[in-house]
N, C-alpha and C positions, 0 to 999 in steps of 0.2 A: 782847569778843564771844566767847570761848572759854566763857566763865563762862555766857553766854546758851545756846551749845550745850548744855552739861551740864544746865541747866535744864529745856531744851526736852524732851532726852531722857530727864530723869527723870520729867516730866509724860506723856510716852508709855508709858514703861515701868509708871508707878504705875497708868496708866488701865486696860492691857491683862493687866498682870501682877501689880504689887503688890497693887492693892485685891482683887483676886479672891482671891489668896493669904492677904490677911489676913482678908477675910470668912470663908474657909475655916478660917484658925487659931480667930477668935474663937468660930465656931459650933462648933467641936470641943471648945474650953474651956469656954465658958459658955451656949452655945446652948440655948435652950429647946424641948422636945419637944411636939408635939402628941398631946395625950389623945384619941385616936380611938376609935370604936364605931360598931356597925353600929346605925344608925338609919333611919329611913324617914318624914322629915319630907315634905309636898307639895312637889313641884318641878314649876317651870314652866320650860321651856326656850325660849329667846327667839332668834329668828332674823330678822335685818333681810336682805332680797333684793331685789337690781334686774336685772332680766332673767337669771334662774338658772333657766331652764326645763330646761336640759340636766341640771342635778343637784339642783334643788331636792326632787324626790320620794324620791329614794334618799338624801338627807340626812336628811329629816324621817323617813322609814321605819327610818332607821337609829337614831333617838333612841325612837321609838316600842315597837322591839325590845329596847331596854336591858333589862340585868338588875336591873330594879327594880319595884316593885308598880305593875302598869298604872293601877289606880285612883289612883294617886297621883302620877302623873306625865302632863302635858300639854303641847302645844307652841304656842306662837303664832308666827306669821311674820308680818311686817310688811312687805308689797310696796311699794317705793319707787317707785311710779307705775311699775311694770313694765309691757312691751309685748309681751311675747313668748309669753305663755301661762301664765306663771309664777302669776297669781291660780287660774285654771282648774284646775291641776295641785295647788296646795295646799287648794282648796275640795274637791277630791275625796277627799281624804285619813282623811276620817272624823270621828266627833264630839269626837275628843281634840286635834283640830287646828283652831286659830282662826286666822282670816285677817283682817287688818287692812291696808287700803290707805292708804297714806299719800299725799296728794295735795294740793299740788303736791310734786313731788320736793324731799327736804329733808335727805338723807343718813342714815348708820348712827345716829349719837348721837339724833337727833329721832326715830328709828323705834324705838329702846329705851326712849326717855322714854315714846311712846306705849303701847309694849308691857307696860310695868312697871305703868301705871295700870290695866291689865285684867287684870295676871296674879292667880292665884289662890295660887301657891305660897309657902310660908315660905321655901323656897332658890328663888333664880332662876339658871338655868345660861345662860350664853351660848354659842352656835353659830354659827360663820359658814356662809355657804348651801352651801359644799363640804365642810366639815367633817364627817369619819366616825371614829366614837369606837370604841375596843375596847369590847366586850358589857358590861364592868363600869365604866366610865369615869364614870359619873353615881353609881354607888354609892361608887365609891372617892372623888368629889369629897365628897361628902355625908358620909362617916365624920367627916370634918375638923370639922365643925359639933357634934359632940358636946363638944368643947371650947369652953366660952363664950366664951373670950376670941378665938376666930377668928371672922373677919368675911367673909374674902375667900379663896377658895382658886383657884390656877391650876394646870392638867395642864401634861402634858408633850406639846409638838408635836413630830411627827416627819415631817421632807420626805420624801416620795417622789418619787426621781428616774426619771421615767419614760423619758427618752431619752438620760440619760447625759451632758448637756451640763454645763458648767463651773459657770454660776450655780447651777445645781440640788446640785452637790457643794458649791460654796463656800457656799450657802445652809445645807444639812445641817451642814456643820462646824460654821459660827457658831451654828446653834442647839445643837449639843451642847455647845460652850462656855457660850453663855446658860443652859442646863439646869443645868450643874455650877454657875454662878456662883449660881442661883435655887436651887440646893438648899442652899447656903452660908446665902445671904441669910434662908432660911427659918427659921433657927433665932435671927436677929437682931431688928431691930424690923419689916422688911418686906421681903418681895420688891418690889424696884423695877422695875416695868415688866412687864407679862403679853402673852399673844398675843391676848386677847379672843375664840378660837374655843373654847376649852376651860376654862372659869373659872365661878365660882358665887360668889355673894354673899348674904348673911342681907337678905331683903327689906326689913327694919327699917332696914337700913345704907344701903339704895340713896338716892343726891340726885341728882335731875334735874339735866342739865348742857346746857349751849349747845350750838347744834347743829354749832358750830365747834370744840370740844372733843373730845379723843381718849379715849373711854371707857375704852382698855386702860391708859391712864397715869393720867387726873383722877380716875377711880373708885376704882382700889385706893389711890392716894394720900388721896383723901378718906375711905375707911373706916379708913385707919392714923392719920389726923389725927382720928378719933372716938376712937380708943384701943385699936381693935381690931388683930389680927394679922392680916397678909396672908401666907400660907403655901404653899408648893409640893407638890404631891402627883405625885411622879412615876409613881406606877402609874395614873394618869387619863391616859390615851393617846389622842391625836388623830393621825391620819393624813392629810396633805394634801400635793398635788403642789406641788413647788417650782415657782415661775417659772423657765422654761427660756430665756427671751427677755432677753438683757441690759437692753434698753432699757425694758423692763416692769420688771424689778427695779430699775432704777436710779429710775424713776419712782416706785416704792413709796416706796423708801427716803428720797427727796426728800421724800415727803408725809408719811411717819410721823415723820420728824424734824421737820420743819416744825410739825407739830399737838403733838409732844412739847415743842418750844421755848413754844408758846404756853401749853401745860399747865405747864411750869415756871414761866412767868410770872404765870399765875392762881394757882398753888400755892407761890409762892415765900416765903409765910409759914412753910411748913415747913421753909424751907433755914436756918433760924436756930438755929443749935446752942445758944444759950442756952435755948432754949425747948424744943427737940425733938430736942436731944442727937444719940443714933445714928442716927435716922431722918434728919436733916439731914445727916449725915456720911454716910450711905449714898447720899442724893439727888445730893449735890453729886460723889461720887466715881464712881458708877455712870454718870449721865446728864449732868449738866452738864460735867463736866471731858471725858467720851469725847465729846459733840457738838462740843466748841471743840477737840479734838485736832489736827484740821486744821492750826491755826495753828504749833502747835510742830513740827509735820512739816516745814512748810514753812519755817520759820526754821532748823532744824538743817540742812535740805539746804542752806539759801543760804550758812550761816555755815560749814559744813564746806568747801564749796568755795572759799569766799573765804580761808581760812586753809590749804587743802591744799598751797600751794607751800611752805611753810615748816614743816609740821609732818605729820610721819609718819602719827600718830595719825589728825588730821583728814582726812588724804589717803585713809587705809584706811578712815574713816567716809563718806566723799563716797563712794567706790567702790560701797561695799557698798549704800549708799540707792540710788544709780543704778543698780546690778544688778537690785534690787529693783522699781523702778519700769520699767525696760525690759522684765522679764518680765510686769510687768502691762500694759503697753502690748502686749505678744504676746496675751494674752488678750483685751483689749480689741480689737485689730484681726480676731482670730479670732472676735470676736461672742460670746464665752464658749463655745466649742465644744471648746476644748482640755482635756483630761481630766488631764492630769499636775498633779499636787500641786503641783510648783515653781513653776508658772505660776499654777494655780487660787488658792493662798493670797494671794500679792501681788496678783493680780487683784482678789478680793472685797475686799481690805483697803483698796485704793486707791479701789474702787467706792464702799465706804461712807464713806469720809473725803471723797470729793469730793461725794458725795449730803450730807453734813453741811454742807458750806461753801456749796452753792449753797442748802440752805434755810435757814442764818443770813442768807444776803443777802436771800432773801425776807421773813423775821422782820424783820430791820431796815427792810424797804421797807413794812413793814405788811401784807403779804399773809397771807391764810387761806385755809384748803380744808375746806370740809364735804362735800363731792360729788365722787366720782370714779367710774371705770368698773372693776368688780371685776376683779381678776387683770390689769388691763392699767395699773396703777399710777395 
């Protein structure tokens, strides 16, 4: 039993600390750098929108105002059967903006497939309907494509916490951690998992996806599978409001994890280390083992308490885990509004892992999700 505890503890430690440190070390020692240059290929920005009247005009104008030659940048918005005036707003934004109405409603991935078929750009940039870019974001993304080995570029998402809620703080800390890991992975085979709101791909490397597939995961893996590099550009910045209601954050995490699990299943051939080497190692370490980390967490908690009576070290481990879960429960009962890091860190950690557990159960049950309400999960 004690051996199983240490195996469980090692799994969790490796997923959240060991692999990130190993990726950082490998990148520092043998990582490849991107040969960037100031280039200006034609760019098309693609955005899927469902009932986004409150923000779509401001978001599209943000792209039109980018520090990039106006004659070489256009925008396509796919309205996923919006009924709140989104279509009328987009249609009024001028000749550089193209509106496509998707009916019946089919979700973001199907919308992107539609948009790519109509895109004129050599480089496709993906923006969410509420994504606000820094003025030079598109130019920063595009500079990476001067390197012919690069097929996909992801930028840096910065969550703006407007109300000081715990979910926003936790989400921001999580993204800082993810961005650091992406910077390390960028020097290796590929960045594993991207945001989808500040990303760019070579038009020639885009492959249509099923409506239920997660483009933020399947597309970069598809590009990596074609032999291109998937890299991180920290100077291409996106500012987006964090979800401030813990229920919405939880539902979003369940949805994202469920779609990622199906993506892993669809792209399972890339997890063969005999054929894909470092890429397979990264996918397994960064995604598969992390999505399943709730299992060793549960095992370690049960085992430590079962051995606590006769083992001082197990008693200490059990008490520390219990304290972490009590603090997480305090955050949960406060509905994510306690700003203390002492509460916020365990709260968000537990939220992520409980969401993974629910997503795994849905995956085992064969559930898929292609459509959802924006920013409500």
